[in-house]
N, C-alpha and C positions, 0 to 999 in steps of 0.2 A: 503494500500500501505504498509506504514512504517511499520506497522506489520511482513507482508510478506518477507520485506526487512533485517530485525531484523533476523526473524527466522533463511533464507535462509545463514544468516551471521553465525550465529550460526552453523549449520549443517556443514558450511567449516570449520569452526574452529573446530569443535570437530572430522572431518574425517583427518584434517592436525594433530590434536593431536594423535590421533590413530595411525597414520603414523608415525610420529616421534617415540611415544613411541614402534610399532613393529619393528622400525628398530632399535633402542637401544637395544633390545635385540639378535641380531644376535651379534655373536662372530666371532673375527677375525680368519684366518686359520693360521698356522705354519706359511705359506708364506708370509700373509701379516705382521704377528710378527716380523719375520726376516729382511722384507724390513724397517720395522718403526726402530727397534731398531740399525739397521746400519746407518741408516738418523739422527738419534736422537744423535748417539754419535760421529759422525765423526766432527772432526775440521771444519769451516768456514776459508774459504782464501778468500783473493782477488786475483782474476784473470786476468792479465797482458795480457793474450794470445790473446783476439779478438782486444784488445785495440791496440798492435804491429801490427796484419795484417791488421787492419784498417788505421793506417797509413802508414805502405810500400802502401795500395793501394790505398793510397789520393797522395804519392810521384809518385806513377805508373802512374796515371791518371790528373795529377797537372793540365794539359790546359782545362781539361773540364769543363763542368760546375757542381754546387753543386748537383743535381738530377744525374747527370752519376757516382760521385763521390761515392755519399750515395749507390746507385744500385749496382755499381762494388765491392765497401768495404761490401758489402753484400754477393755478390756470390764470392769473396774471402775465406770471413768467411765461408760460409758452404762447401766449398771445402777444407779446411785446419785445422781448427778447430778441437782439439782432442774432439773426443765424445768416450764413455762407454756406457755397458749395464750390469746392474746387472744380475746374473744368474738367481735371480727368477724373474723375472721383464716380464708382459706380456706386457706393455704398456712402449713404449722406448721413449727415449726424454729426452736432457734437453740443457740447454744454455750451461752451461759448463761440462767435464767426471766427476768430481765430483758432488754430489748430492746439497750441497749447496755455493756454492762461490759464491762471488759477483763479476758483470761482470764490470770492468770499460768502458766505451763509452768517449772518448775523444772529440770528436765531442761538444758535449754539454757545457762543463765546466770541468775543471780538479785543478783549483786553491784552491777550497776546500781541494783535494786530497793533493794538496800540503805544505797546512799547517798540515792535520788530520794524514798522511798516517804511521806517527812515534808512534800514540797514539791509534792507531786502533785493538791494538791487549788488549791493557788494560784500552779499554774504558767502561763505565759503560751497555751503551745499545748497540744492535749488534755490538760486538766487532768480527774482524777479522783477523786470521793471517797475514803476509806478509812475504812471502821467502826473504832473504838476495838479492837473485839475483835478481829479481823480480824487489826489488827496486832500483838498480843498473841501472837495463835497463829502467823504469820509467822516472827516471832522466835525463836517458843519452839519449833513443832513444823518448820517446813520448813529454815530456815536450817541448825541442826545438823546436818541428815542429810545435807543437798546438800553441804558444806562437802568440797572436792577430789575431788568426782564430778561434777561438769556438766563440757557440755561446753567451755564457754569455759576451765574450770581445769584440765581432762586438754589441750587444744589451746594450754594457756602452759605447758604441763610439758614439753611435749615440744617443741613449734617457738617458742616465745613469743621466746627471742632473735631469730631471724630474724625474724618478725613485726615484732618492734620493730626493727630494721636497714632492712626494708623500707618500715617507717614514715615513715621518714627521705624516702621517695623517691613514696610513693605512699601514699591515704588508704584505711583499713579502715573499711567506715560500722558493720558491726557482724561479731562473731565467735562469738557466743552463740547462733544458731539459722540453719537454712536459707536460703539467701539466694533473692529472687525469689517470684513467689508459685506454688502449685502447681496442676499439670493435669493431672489424670489422667484416663484414656481415657472419655471422659462417652458417649460411644456406645454401648462396648462395656457401659457401665454400665448405660445406658437397656435397653439390649437384651435383657440375661440377669437383671439386677437381683441381690441380694445372694446370694439363692437358685440361681440358675443359676451364678452365678460360683462358690458353695462346690462345686457337682455339677463344676465344670470344673477345679476345683482338688484335689478328691478323686481325681481320676483322675490328674492331674498330681504327687499323695502315691503313690499307687502305684505308679507308672512310677518312681520316683525313691526308693524307700523307703532303699534302700542308701546311698544319697549324702545323711551326715549333713546337709551346710551346704544342698543345695534341702532335703530333708528339713524341717529348722527351719524356711525361708522357708515352705513352705506351709502347716505346720501354725501357725505364726502366723497367716499370709493367715486361716485359718479361725477363729484366736479374733477377730480381728478383723472377720472379717462375720458369722460370730454375734451380734458384739457389735452389730453396726448393725441386724440384725434387730430385736435385743432393743428397741433404742432406737424403732423404729418399733412396735413393739408398745406400747410403753411411753404414747407419742404417742397411739396408739388407744384407749389404757385410758382416759387423761384426755379426749381428746375426747370417749368415748361420758361419762364420767361427768358432764361441764359440760355436755353437750348434756340431761341430763335434770335435772338441779339449775337447771340458767339457763334452760331452756328453749329452747336456740336449736337448730334444727331442720338446719342447714346442718351444725351441728360431726356428726351423726349421720354424712352423708356422707363427712366427713373421718376418723372414724372406721374407716369402711366401708374405705378408702382408705388408711390405714396399713395397718391386718391385714392387705390382699392384699399390699401393695409389700414386704410382710417377704416373701412367699412364690411372687412372680413379678413379672414386669417390666413398667414403667408400659404403662398401653392408650393412654392419652389426654394431650393436653397440661397439662389439671388435673393429671394423676398424676406427671408427671414431674418439677415443680420440689424436692417432698420427699424421692424420691429421687435426686436432681444434689445437695440440701444435702447428704445423709448421707454421699455421696462425697466431698464436702470435710469433713466431718468423720473420715473415714478416713485423710487424709490425713496426713504427718509431724505429731505436735505441736510447737507453738511455731511452725509455718509462717506466712505472713503468709495470712489468714483474711477476703478482704472481702466475702465474699458472704452476708450475712444478710437471709435470705428475707423477714422481718418487715417490713422496708424496700419489698422491690415486691411485694408484693404486692395 
């Protein structure tokens, strides 16, 4: 039994080795090299755009629950944030118009950014450029509103003394946002798409309409999924406009796929990555987000 297990494992390892070796022989096309080169040479900037949208949205929905504020801030971000498509892309979608910007989510905590914003361009690890006008806006429009309201500050006000005591024994790396990488149910997302999930959630909402907490959860889920649909349509409209203005035929296919995916599940490998990307965008704001498909297509 043991010998059979070892033999099977070695066979699996050889198969994987052969697959990786064959994969390494594949040469990137000119299009892929162009995408890679443009990505690597571009400067990395701090993007305050979504932080401003979120702050304005929270102000607008001041009297509502945290759940509704988060849902509406995501909705407003999907409708307002600037988007972009590289003419060489076949898989579109990113958190910012530029491919490598760092996004600020004020809900979690911004005290670290207040302290380090002037050192970001020159620090040794992960330097980011900061636009002078964005710096002004950060301290004028964002910091005052979030004073005392961030997750970091709420935690400190409630259990800060206990965390400080524990800190002498164990190390806390981060206390201002979700820990670990977000792993949504990608299989279900791909099978149903946002439209299918909306239909499923509507049924759940109907059967739980008298349970305020559950009803709030489902209503917020609907807001988020409708935002995801509109983000796909926005990319569809942009791809269509660029296909005509730049004469890039492939972008017509991208446009068609984006509009279709807002209404139905993905039907092919080509259609799957954009839906997958949006599933990570709908994860909680401030969560680590390594899946930037502009680097992978």
